[in-house]
N, C-alpha and C positions, 0 to 999 in steps of 0.2 A: 495610287493615292489611298491613304488610310484616314478614316474619320474616327477620331478618338472620343469616346463617351467618358468624360472625366468625372470623378467623384467630387463630393463637396470639399471645400478647402479645409486646411488644417485649423484655421481660425474658427470656422463653423463647428467643426467637431469639438474643439476645445471649449467653445462657448456652451455647446449642448451638454458636455460633461460637467462644466462648472455649474450650470443651472440645476442639474440633478443633485450635485453636492449641496447646493444651497437649500434645496427642499428637504435635506436630511434623510434621504432614502437609505434604508439599511439593506445591504446586499446579502444575499444568501446563495449558497451553492450546495451541491449534493454532498451530504454526509457531515456538514459542519455549519455552524452559525457564528458569525463574528460579532463580538461585543468589545470594541476597543477599550483597554489594550488586551483583554483576555480573548482566547479562542477556544470555543467549546465544541466538541464533536457531538452530533446528534443525527437523527434520521430524517430531518427535514430537507426539502428540496424546493428551490425556487429559481433555478437558473433560467435566464432569459436567453433567447437565441434570435439571430437575425439571418436574413438571407445572405447568400454568398456575395452578392453584388448590389450596388445602388443602381437601379434602372432609371432610364430617362422617361419621365411622364410627359406625354404629348396629348393635346386635345384633339388633334386632327387624325382621323383614321387613315387617310392616305399617307400622311407622314409616317405613322406607325408601321404601315405595311411596307413602306419604302425602306425603313430601317431593318425590318425583318428580312426583306429580300437581300439587302446588303450584307446582313449577318450570315445568311446562308452561303454567300460567296466568300466569306472570310474577310470582308472589308471593314465591318464595324466591330470593334472590340469593346467589351465592358471591362473596365479596369476595377480591381478590388478597391475597397475603401481604404483610406489612409491609416486606419487604426482599428484594432479589434473593439468589440462592444465594451463600453464603459472603460476604455483604456486610459489610465492617468497619464498626464504629460510629464509629471515629475514623480520619480520613484525613490523612496527611501528604503533602507534595509528592512524596516517594519512592513512597508507596503509589499516588498518582494516576498516576505515570508507569508503574509496573508494571501497573496495571489497564488503562491505555490501550493498552499493547502487547499485553496478553492478550485484551482483550475489545472492542476498537474494531472496528466493522464495516469501516471503510475499510482498516485494516491487513490484515484477512483477505482482502478483495477483492484487495488488492495482492499478497498471497502467491500467489493463484491466477494472476494475470497473469504472475508470474515463472515459475511452473511451466509455463505454456503456452509461454512463450518458450524454455524449456529443452527441451521436447518438440519444438519446431520444428527444433532442431539435428539430431535423428534423422531427420526427414523430408528434410532437405537431403542426407543421405548415401544416400538410396534409390537413385540411379542407379549407385552403386558396390557394391551388394550382389550376392551370388551369385544368379543367376536360373536356375531349372530349368523346362523346358516339356516336356509330353508331348502327342503328337497321334496319334490313331487314326482311320482313315477306310476306308471301303469304296468302291471305284470300279468303273466300267464304261465302257469306251471302244470305239467302233466304228473299225475299221481296214480297209484294203483290201490284200488279198494279191495273189499273182501272178495274171495274167490278169483283173485287176480284180475278183477274187472278194472280196466283203465278208465280214467276220467281226467278232465282238465279243470283247473281252478283259475279264474280270472278276477281281477279287481284293480284297485288303485291304493296308493299309500302316500301319506303326507307326513313329513318329519320336520320339526323345528327344534333348533338347539341354540342355547345361549351359554357361552363358556368364558372363563376368565382365569388368566394365569397371574399369580401374585409373586412379588419378588422374594417372598419367604420360601418359595418352592412348593406352594400350595396351588392346586388346580381345582376349580369348581365347575360343574357342568349341569345345566338344567335342560331337560329334553321332554318333548311331547310328541306322541306318534299316534296316528289314526289310520286304520286299515279297513277298507270296505271291500266285501266279496260280492261278485255278481252271481246271481242264480242260486244263492244260498237262502233257503227259507228261514224266517224267524229273525233273530238278532244277528244281523250280518255286518255290524260295525263294531270293530274292536279298537279300544283306545288304551294308551299307556302313558303315564306321567312319571318321570323318574328324576332323581338327583344323584349326582356322583361326586365324590371327593377323593382326592389323592394328595399325599404329602411325601416329598422326597426326604429320606432320612440320611443319606450319605452324599451322593453326587447331586449337584444342583440344590443343595440345602442352604438356606440362610441368605441374608442380604448380600454378603460379600461376593458370593459366586454369581447370583442372579443379576445384581445391579452392576456387575463389572462392565458389560458393554456400554451402559449408560454413562458410568463414571469415566470410561475411556473416551467416549465421544465428548463429554463435557471438558475433559482436560485437553483434548485435541482442539476444541474451540478456544480454550484459553491459550493454547500454543499458537493458534492462528492470530489471535489478538496481539500476542507479543510479536509475531512476525510483522503485523501491521504497524506496531509501535516502532520496530526497527526500520521499517520503510519510511515512516514519518521522520525519524531521526536522520536517516540518510538523505531524505529530501531536503530537510532544513539545512543540513550541513552542506549539501551540494549547492543549495541556493545561496548560502553565505559565500561559498567559494566562487560561484559564478559572479556574484555582485562584487566581491573583492577584485576579481580579475578584470571586470569591466571598468572599475575605478582605476586600476593600475594601467589598463590600456589607454584610458583617457589622459592620465598623467604622463604616460610615455609619449603620447602624441603631443601634448603641450610642451614637454621638454624638447622633443625633436623640432617643433616649430620655433621655439625660442633659440635653439641652437642654430637653425637655419637663418634666423634673423641676424644673429651675431656674425655668421659667416658672410651674409650679404653686406652687412655693415662694414666688415673688414675688407671685402672685395671692392666696395665703393670707395673706401678710403685709399686703398692701394691704387685704384684707377686714377684718382685725382693726383696722387703722388707720382704715378708713372707718367702722367702728362707733363709734369714739370721736371721730370728726370731725377727725382730725389730717391727713387728705389730702382732696383734692377728689374728687368722684365720677368725674371723667374719668380719673383715675389707675387706678381700679379697672376701668373699661371697657377701658383700654389693656391692662391685664394679662390680662383675659378674652379679648380679641381675640388677644393673643400666644399664649395657651394653645391656642386653636383653630387658629391657623396652624401651630404646632409639632406638634399632633396630626396635621394633614394631612401634614406632612413625615414623621412616623413611619409613617403608612400607606403613603406612597410608598416609603419605604425598605424596608418589609416586602415590597412587591411586587417591588422591584428585587432583593432577596435571593433570593426564590423563582426569578426568572428566571435569576440568576447561578448558583444551585445546579443548575438544570436544564441549563444549558449544560455544567457540569462533569459531570453524570451522563451526558450524551450522549457525552462523550469517554471515560468510564471504564467504561461498561457496554454490553453488547449484548443485555440481557434485557428482556422486557416485564413479567415477573412482579414485582409489588411495586415497580416503579421509581418511581412517583409517591410512594408512601408511604415510601420509603427515607429515613430521617432519619439524619444523621451529623453529627459535629462535625469541624471543620477544625483541624489543628495549626497553631499560630502560626508565623510566619516570622521568621527572625533579622532584626535591624535592618540596613538597607542599609549597605553599606560602599563606600568609594571604590575605584576600580579603575584601574590604570595600564595603558595600551594603547600598542602600537607599530604604526603603520600598515603598515610594510614587513613586520613579522613576521606580522601578521594576513593580509596579502595572500598571503604564502607558504603559510600554512595553508589559505587559501581555495582556492588553485590545486591544493592537494594533496587536499582533503577535499570540496569542493563537488560535489554530484552533477551539476549542470548543466554545470560545466566538464568533468567527466569525460565526460559525454554528448557535449559538443562535440568532444572528442578522439576519441571512438569514432566519431562521424559523419564526421570527417575520415578515419579509417582505412577506414571503409566506402566513402567516395568514392574513395580510392586503390585499393581492391580492385576496385571497379566499373570504374574507368578502365582498369586492366590487363586486365580481362576483355573490355571492349568493344573495346579496341585489338587484342586477339588475335582477337576475333570478326570484325574487318574484314579479316583476312588470307584468302587463298585456302585452300580445303580441299585439302590434298595428303596422301594416305594411301598408305602402303606396306602391301601385303597379301600373304599367302601362305596356301595351303591344300593339304592333302594328304589323300587318302582311300584306303582299302583296301577292295577288293570281294571278295565271296565268293558261292558258289552251291552249294546243296545241296537235298536233298529235304525238309529240315525247317529250322526257324528256328535251332535250336541249331547245326546243322552249318553253316548259312550264315554265322553270326557267327564260328564257329571257323575256317572257311575264309578269311574276310576277314583274320584276323590272320596267316595264312600267305602272304598275297599278297606276292610278292617284287618286283612291278613296280607300285607304287602310282601313282595319278593325282595330279598336283600342278599348282599354278598359282601364279605369282608375278607381281606387277605393281604399277603405280602408278596412282592415281586422282586426277585433278585436276578441281576444280570451283570456279567463281567466278561471282558475279553480274556481268552485263555492265557495269552502271553502278556497282554497289556503293554507291549513294548513301545508302541507309538505314543501312548498317553504319558508314560514315564519319560520318554525322550522329550516331549514338548514341555513337561514340567521342568526337566533339567535345563532345557534351553532358556526357559523364562528366568530361571535363577541365574544363569550365566549372563543373560542380558541385563539383569539388575546389577550384577557385579560390574559389567562393562560401563553402565551408565554412571555408577559411583566413581569409577576411575576417570571417566570423561569429565565429570563435574570437578574432580580434584585437579585435573589438567587445565581446565578452563580457569579455575581460581588462580593457578600459577601464571597462566598467560595474562590474565587481567592485571595481576600485580606487576609483571614485567613490562607490559604495554603502557601502564600508567607511569611507571618510572621513566620509561623512554620518552613519553609525551611531556612529562614535567621537565626532563633534561633538555628536550628540544625547545621548550618555551624559554628556559633560562638562556640557552645558547643563542636563540634568535633575538632575545632582548639585548644581549651583549653585542651581537652583530649590528643591531639597529643603532645602538649608541655609538659604536665605532663608525658606522656609515654616516651618521649625523656629523660627527667631528670631522670626518674626511671631507664631507661636502662643504662645511664651513671653511676649512683650510684651503680647499680648492677655489672657493669664491675669493678669499683674500689673496691667494697667489695670482689669480687672473686679474684682479683689480690692480694689484701692484705692477704686474707686467704691462697692463694697458697704459698706465701712467708712463712707464719707461718707453713704451712704443711711441707715445705721443711726443716724447722728447727726442726720439730717434736713436735711443740706446738699446733697442730690442729689434728682433726680426719677426717676419711673418711666420716663419717656421715655429718659433717658440710660442708665439701667441696662439697659433692653431693648436699646438700640442696642449697648452693649458686649457683652452676652450674644450677640447676633447676630454681632458681629465675631469673638468667640471661636469660635463654631460654624463660621463660614466659614473661619477660620484653621486649625482642626482638619481640616476637610474638604480644604482645599488641601494640607495636609501629607500626608494620606492619599493624595490623588490623585497628587501629585508623587512620593511614594514608590512608588506602583504603577507610574507611568510610568517611573521609573528602573529598577525591576526588569524591566519589559518591554523597555526599551532594551538591557539586558544580554543578555537572551534573544535579542533580535533580532540582536545582533552575533554571538552563537554560531550563530544560524541562517544568517546571511550567510556565515560562515566554514565552516559544516558541522561545527564542533567539538562540537556538542551530543551527537552519538552517542558519540564517544570520551570525553567528559566523564562520560557515564552508563555507560561500559564496555559498549556495545552493539555486537555484531559480527554480521555476516551469516553 
């Protein structure tokens, strides 16, 4: 025997959701905030969560312990709630889009990838950050004095350095050093304060070469954002497709049920006629067989509806709680209408909005940046450097540092440093590869432009073809209805047969299904064109 702990009824959940709607609460989710009818992406997060089950609250501790014992033996089961948190009972296509953006797992994963790419820009700036270093050491060294007399020197040394690398190729370093010797009479603290400056004259000179890693990271972050835009476009398109398929599955089930009702009506009429002997027994068997066949179609349509609704649930929910039990009704769609399109105008929109085209342009920019950096890296390293230091000596560290600032004859050094690989083959090869990569990206961009033009032409042709098919399917359905109506009148007068009537009923069912399928394909072809142009985001007023 099993004791079931049942969740609240669907009426209670619907009333609770309706009360929340009446209070005007605005829903938020990770990465976006919804302002009907606009949808704006941002960094706010206000997602609410609930436990996986509704538990039974009891006042009596013995009863609670009893339930716990029964649960340990697998007797008591906690059923999931009948619907996810704040799940609407009626869903329109607008609701489906909002829910997909708020609760789709793929969208949230894409947001994380964008944030990772943005954080990578900060890591590219690391070489140009201000760097401080401190060093403290104790030393002992053996030396040889006059007449080869050996002795040892002991002491400690502290060094502080502050350095900064600039994107112009300039490097600045400030340093201070203090050394104290043990066992040395008199002024045993030596201090030194210095400043160093270096400037790259060939390799690593200028903004173009030094800022290249930062610019590449920034463009890669832009690339990641475009990838996220493509993910949003695909999510919106798939949500539309899932919604359209769910509507089609509902209509198919309705047609199958109406067809079954007609078959049962014909079977009942034949049964009455068979009892009075006005028809042959074979007509009654034909009607019975047709009822069984159409019952099988109803069962198949019911299974197709469950599968279609589950595909829609996968797009608009990220919760496990009550997902299977979630029952909702779908708002009807407006009748399809003809749409006039211009290939050149659609192409201009695609080159402006399509994420993959933007990504190709970004990749070309990255190739240009890499080419400039590699060409600069193939040059010899020629650096101009200068260093000046001030020294002081005293009996304590403070006096040594103070004395170093009073030094009127500082030490200094100015020079040039030149270095170059003897063959320099690897650097030249990298520069050549960067140039070839740039050429390849230009060819890829041209290829993509050609593909976009042809894909748009195919999408427009598909829309035109589907619209013509839809009009033909409508005419076919109207004619099938008229034929069946006329044949039913003949059957009532006894001038027709069960076989002909069943065939015309089947023709009408097939005509209705063709009209539904072609209407669904026409709607999908319109969404596919919006996906090909990238316009679907702006149509829904979605901004990054």
